[in-house]
DRENKE-697365 format. One record per residue (C-alpha): residue in one letter; z negated, y, x. Coordinates in pm, whole numbers, plus 50000, padded with zeros to 5 digits. Layout:
! DRENKE-697365
residu/c3/c2/c1
a/Z/Y/X .
...
***
This chain:
! DRENKE-697365
residu/c3/c2/c1
m/62556/57105/92979 .
t/62647/57256/92640 .
r/62481/57164/92315 .
d/62791/56981/92185 .
a/62816/56780/92506 .
t/62448/56682/92477 .
i/62498/56563/92118 .
h/62803/56356/92213 .
t/62612/56207/92504 .
r/62324/56102/92278 .
i/62562/55949/92024 .
f/62737/55755/92302 .
m/62406/55627/92446 .
d/62281/55519/92100 .
s/62603/55328/92040 .
f/62578/55171/92385 .
r/62221/55054/92320 .
q/62327/54894/91992 .
i/62607/54706/92163 .
v/62384/54582/92445 .
s/62103/54471/92213 .
t/62348/54286/91986 .
r/62502/54093/92275 .
a/62177/54017/92451 .
k/62007/53853/92152 .
y/62101/53538/91966 .
p/62047/53502/91589 .
p/61689/53418/91481 .
r/61813/53128/91266 .
i/62128/52927/91233 .
t/62281/52670/90996 .
f/62491/52391/91142 .
q/62642/52067/91022 .
l/62485/51743/91146 .
v/62708/51434/91162 .
l/62540/51094/91197 .
l/62696/50783/91345 .
d/62772/50637/91002 .
g/62969/50950/90907 .
k/62704/51108/90685 .
k/62695/51487/90701 .
m/62423/51736/90612 .
q/62345/52101/90658 .
v/62052/52185/90887 .
c/61896/52532/90892 .
v/61671/52600/91192 .
d/61508/52904/91348 .
k/61492/52993/91715 .
r/61155/52821/91764 .
i/61294/52476/91676 .
s/61386/52266/91978 .
g/61642/51989/92003 .
a/61358/51734/91996 .
d/61249/51856/91651 .
v/61591/51782/91500 .
f/61623/51455/91693 .
d/61277/51339/91581 .
k/61371/51404/91219 .
i/61680/51184/91256 .
c/61488/50903/91430 .
e/61220/50915/91162 .
g/61482/50856/90894 .
l/61662/50582/91090 .
h/61336/50402/91190 .
l/61457/50371/91550 .
a/61110/50382/91711 .
e/61127/50317/92086 .
e/61501/50252/92105 .
s/61574/50606/91990 .
t/61583/50687/92364 .
y/61934/50541/92381 .
f/62074/50818/92159 .
g/62126/51192/92183 .
l/62284/51493/92015 .
s/62599/51670/92133 .
f/62811/51969/92035 .
a/63159/52101/92113 .
h/63155/52398/92352 .
a/63382/52695/92289 .
r/63530/52655/92640 .
g/63620/52294/92578 .
g/63451/51955/92597 .
f/63122/51830/92460 .
l/62772/51898/92591 .
w/62443/51721/92530 .
i/62165/51901/92344 .
i/61869/51955/92581 .
m/61568/51835/92385 .
e/61315/52073/92539 .
q/61511/52392/92473 .
s/61575/52592/92157 .
i/61867/52447/91965 .
v/61969/52795/91839 .
k/62005/52919/92196 .
q/62220/52619/92294 .
l/62450/52645/91993 .
r/62548/53005/92069 .
h/62866/52877/92235 .
a/62936/52592/91989 .
n/63277/52582/91823 .
p/63276/52444/91557 .
l/62911/52480/91456 .
t/62860/52103/91433 .
v/62619/51862/91603 .
w/62707/51495/91646 .
m/62472/51204/91704 .
r/62601/50978/91984 .
v/62498/50693/92209 .
k/62376/50866/92524 .
f/62276/50571/92745 .
v/62502/50266/92714 .
c/62353/49927/92799 .
s/62432/49561/92736 .
p/62385/49460/92370 .
n/62170/49170/92491 .
e/61908/49428/92595 .
l/61885/49576/92243 .
f/61615/49418/92027 .
l/61644/49601/91696 .
s/61933/49524/91462 .
k/61951/49888/91356 .
t/62013/49997/91716 .
r/62291/49742/91764 .
h/62453/49856/91440 .
l/62448/50220/91556 .
f/62603/50115/91889 .
y/62876/49939/91693 .
l/62943/50249/91480 .
n/62963/50463/91794 .
f/63231/50245/91957 .
l/63408/50188/91626 .
q/63485/50559/91602 .
s/63606/50575/91964 .
l/63828/50262/91941 .
k/63982/50276/91596 .
g/64352/50349/91629 .
d/64331/50365/92010 .
l/64360/50002/92123 .
s/64733/50022/92195 .
t/64676/50291/92461 .
s/64361/50141/92614 .
g/64547/49947/92886 .
l/64411/49610/92770 .
t/64607/49288/92742 .
l/64762/49205/92405 .
d/64526/48911/92355 .
l/64219/49128/92411 .
q/64362/49401/92186 .
a/64416/49149/91906 .
q/64069/49005/91958 .
l/63905/49346/91937 .
a/64115/49439/91633 .
a/64012/49115/91459 .
l/63646/49182/91536 .
l/63672/49538/91405 .
s/63849/49424/91090 .
r/63598/49143/91027 .
a/63287/49354/91088 .
h/63435/49649/90902 .
d/63551/49434/90609 .
g/63886/49598/90648 .
p/64238/49485/90548 .
p/64388/49173/90714 .
s/64643/49390/90895 .
h/64526/49518/91233 .
a/64779/49803/91255 .
n/64508/50056/91165 .
f/64296/49952/91460 .
l/64580/49924/91711 .
g/64726/50262/91624 .
l/65077/50113/91592 .
p/65302/50057/91290 .
l/65307/49697/91175 .
d/65679/49656/91253 .
e/65611/49746/91619 .
c/65354/49468/91664 .
s/65498/49153/91821 .
t/65502/48825/91630 .
a/65275/48658/91887 .
h/65034/48947/91857 .
v/65012/48917/91477 .
e/64976/48539/91494 .
y/64693/48564/91748 .
f/64521/48825/91531 .
s/64542/48600/91223 .
k/64409/48304/91422 .
m/64117/48511/91547 .
q/64037/48622/91193 .
q/64022/48262/91074 .
t/63785/48179/91361 .
l/63555/48469/91275 .
l/63519/48377/90908 .
c/63225/48149/90985 .
l/63032/48429/91159 .
t/62803/48679/90992 .
p/62875/49054/91029 .
t/62576/49086/91262 .
e/62712/48813/91492 .
v/63057/48974/91486 .
q/62911/49310/91584 .
r/62721/49155/91875 .
l/63038/48980/91997 .
f/63233/49305/91966 .
l/62971/49498/92168 .
n/62977/49232/92442 .
l/63354/49265/92472 .
v/63335/49645/92486 .
f/63058/49643/92746 .
s/63246/49392/92965 .
n/63601/49528/92942 .
l/63605/49892/92825 .
h/63415/50090/93086 .
e/63608/50409/93006 .
k/63465/50408/92651 .
q/63110/50395/92788 .
r/63140/50727/92973 .
f/63080/51086/92871 .
y/63350/51316/93009 .
y/63353/51675/93135 .
r/63660/51880/93224 .
a/63656/52009/93581 .
q/63862/52120/93881 .
d/63844/51989/94235 .
v/63848/52204/94551 .
f/64229/52229/94525 .
y/64202/52362/94165 .
r/64360/52047/94027 .
p/64242/51955/93674 .
v/64032/51639/93669 .
r/63793/51463/93434 .
l/63440/51384/93543 .
g/63311/51073/93363 .
i/62944/50973/93365 .
g/62845/50624/93256 .
p/62608/50336/93330 .
q/62797/50244/93649 .
g/62792/50596/93794 .
v/63028/50893/93813 .
v/63407/50860/93825 .
i/63676/51122/93883 .
l/63997/51077/93683 .
n/64318/51277/93681 .
t/64487/51404/93366 .
e/64665/51066/93326 .
s/64326/50884/93335 .
s/64400/50730/93675 .
l/64100/50674/93899 .
l/64074/50917/94190 .
e/63718/50858/94314 .
d/63428/50635/94216 .
f/63076/50763/94283 .
s/62854/50471/94189 .
f/62481/50531/94169 .
a/62444/50310/94475 .
r/62662/50558/94671 .
l/62513/50882/94541 .
t/62237/51011/94764 .
a/62182/51358/94613 .
i/62320/51606/94364 .
g/62329/51983/94345 .
t/62457/52265/94129 .
i/62506/52638/94162 .
q/62664/52855/93895 .
s/62952/52648/93749 .
v/62992/52418/94053 .
l/62859/52062/94059 .
t/62822/51893/94399 .
l/62793/51517/94461 .
f/62653/51399/94797 .
t/62742/51057/94939 .
s/62689/50885/95273 .
r/62972/50813/95512 .
a/62998/50505/95731 .
d/62885/50702/96038 .
g/62568/50815/95860 .
s/62680/51172/95788 .
q/62676/51330/95443 .
r/62986/51407/95241 .
a/62981/51676/94973 .
d/63237/51682/94689 .
h/63249/52003/94483 .
f/63377/52028/94126 .
k/63410/52346/93925 .
l/63332/52310/93555 .
p/63427/52556/93278 .
s/63087/52732/93280 .
r/62737/52721/93424 .
q/62619/52554/93104 .
h/62869/52272/93163 .
a/62759/52226/93525 .
e/62388/52217/93445 .
n/62450/51984/93151 .
a/62639/51737/93371 .
f/62372/51775/93640 .
r/62096/51682/93395 .
y/62294/51395/93243 .
i/62363/51231/93581 .
r/61994/51244/93676 .
e/61883/51120/93334 .
t/62127/50827/93339 .
s/62022/50723/93689 .
y/61653/50743/93601 .
f/61677/50569/93265 .
l/61902/50278/93364 .
r/61795/50229/93727 .
g/61449/50384/93744 .
e/61553/50603/94039 .
v/61546/50982/94046 .
l/61839/51136/94234 .
e/61744/51389/94499 .
v/61829/51753/94426 .
r/61983/51923/94727 .
n/62061/52289/94788 .
v/62435/52345/94799 .
f/62411/52691/94956 .
p/62072/52764/95118 .
e/62107/53144/95103 .
t/62112/53232/94734 .
g/61958/53490/94505 .
t/61615/53470/94347 .
s/61743/53406/93994 .
i/61956/53112/94110 .
l/61664/52963/94302 .
r/61444/52995/93993 .
r/61697/52808/93779 .
r/61732/52541/94046 .
m/61355/52486/94055 .
d/61364/52436/93678 .
l/61635/52170/93716 .
q/61441/51984/93985 .
g/61174/51863/93742 .
q/61134/51515/93603 .
p/61455/51420/93421 .
q/61455/51320/93056 .
p/61365/51072/92921 .
s/61015/51003/93054 .
l/61054/50626/93005 .
t/61300/50397/93180 .
q/61503/50132/93002 .
h/61281/49857/93144 .
q/60974/50021/92994 .
v/61145/50071/92658 .
c/61241/49702/92645 .
r/60884/49595/92719 .
l/60747/49822/92447 .
v/60995/49693/92187 .
r/60917/49331/92272 .
a/60544/49399/92238 .
r/60588/49573/91903 .
v/60815/49303/91759 .
a/60577/49029/91876 .
n/60260/49196/91752 .
e/60378/49354/91428 .
g/60701/49180/91332 .
a/60839/49525/91257 .
q/61205/49446/91316 .
s/61261/49405/90941 .
n/61143/49763/90889 .
t/61454/49892/91064 .
d/61675/49761/90784 .
r/61523/49983/90515 .
e/61759/50206/90324 .
t/61758/50567/90440 .
r/61793/50842/90181 .
w/61901/51159/90357 .
p/61857/51504/90202 .
e/62164/51718/90166 .
q/62004/52004/90356 .
w/61715/52048/90601 .
h/61514/52361/90670 .
l/61319/52329/90995 .
t/61087/52615/91080 .
g/60757/52658/91259 .
a/60604/52685/91601 .
s/60791/52530/91892 .
q/60664/52213/92057 .
s/60503/52210/92399 .
q/60726/52175/92703 .
k/60583/51831/92780 .
r/60679/51707/92435 .
r/60990/51489/92470 .
f/61044/51274/92163 .
m/60852/51145/91863 .
l/60816/50817/92051 .
f/60567/50947/92308 .
r/60324/51093/92055 .
w/60346/50769/91857 .
l/60275/50569/92170 .
q/59966/50771/92255 .
e/59818/50753/91904 .
s/59918/50415/91763 .
r/60024/50195/92053 .
s/59807/50316/92340 .
d/59721/49960/92442 .
d/60084/49857/92492 .
y/60159/50182/92673 .
e/59869/50137/92916 .
r/59992/49790/93009 .
l/60301/49948/93165 .
h/60099/50148/93420 .
***
């Protein structure tokens, strides 16, 4: 090899190493926009050692959510489409590599009946979550006109909005029927004697009883015939919808016997009438989507029902790296407490301390956060568990 060829080879290899190192690493720190349920926005600067739990704990500390913070989570928009949940144990910088835009939203992660919520602050955040998803979308929700007008009146009364309900229905006022407008006005007169808190509770009861599609978190997917579908995960279980939002398959938690994932494929196992197992495969946009849906299904089943779904191997003969990732996914799902345990803890705290009034304190948020420092231990889930061990150990021990 000539001297010139050797020089060109070295230059090429140096350039190649720079390209590989740049792609393999993610930035040591990142600044993203955090959007709360009430619409407040702030800039958060974190380094690679900060986990999702660190940011979530900071939010819960400002909102005074205490135990009922377990109902909420953080999500971001993936570059390949759809939203994903932030995994609390992992570095938030690593998870936001594929975010587009670089924004994190606070959302209700586990939906339950409003009668099972004890703190007024939690019920108000549930109301804000469904307010954003329903405003301007009632006309296409498939509900009866009476229920649409009732929901619009509740939204207008709790939101202290204008007497017209066209903003909430998503229709021009001239397209609303006379009977519809009259029923809306009658409902508004009936609600005048109720406080905003009572209106919000009534609104949440209607949403929980009639709008199951608004209680689900959706992922884009394809079935085995490469047809586009939507995979919705909610308190009732997993549903498969087509692009027109028509129900194709309902996998309730009572039917699901196991779950598995490999690469970007999510597999749901159910029992047939003859006792055999049926496996339904769904291809999601990426492996990150599949593992995120896998975790969310197990977390929802464990939190709301107290049952951990079995993890089953989809393809027994796989590589070592895939088996290692699968073993990591087979651990105890987040959160570490079930809804029944959370309710008992909240009742004990309200009875012993009368701390429900503390949740109504005004929160003054900074315009920008800078979170740096050593990462938390892997067993560290939320601020709640450290608080339980230090301050409320007696109530925590009564659960076990």
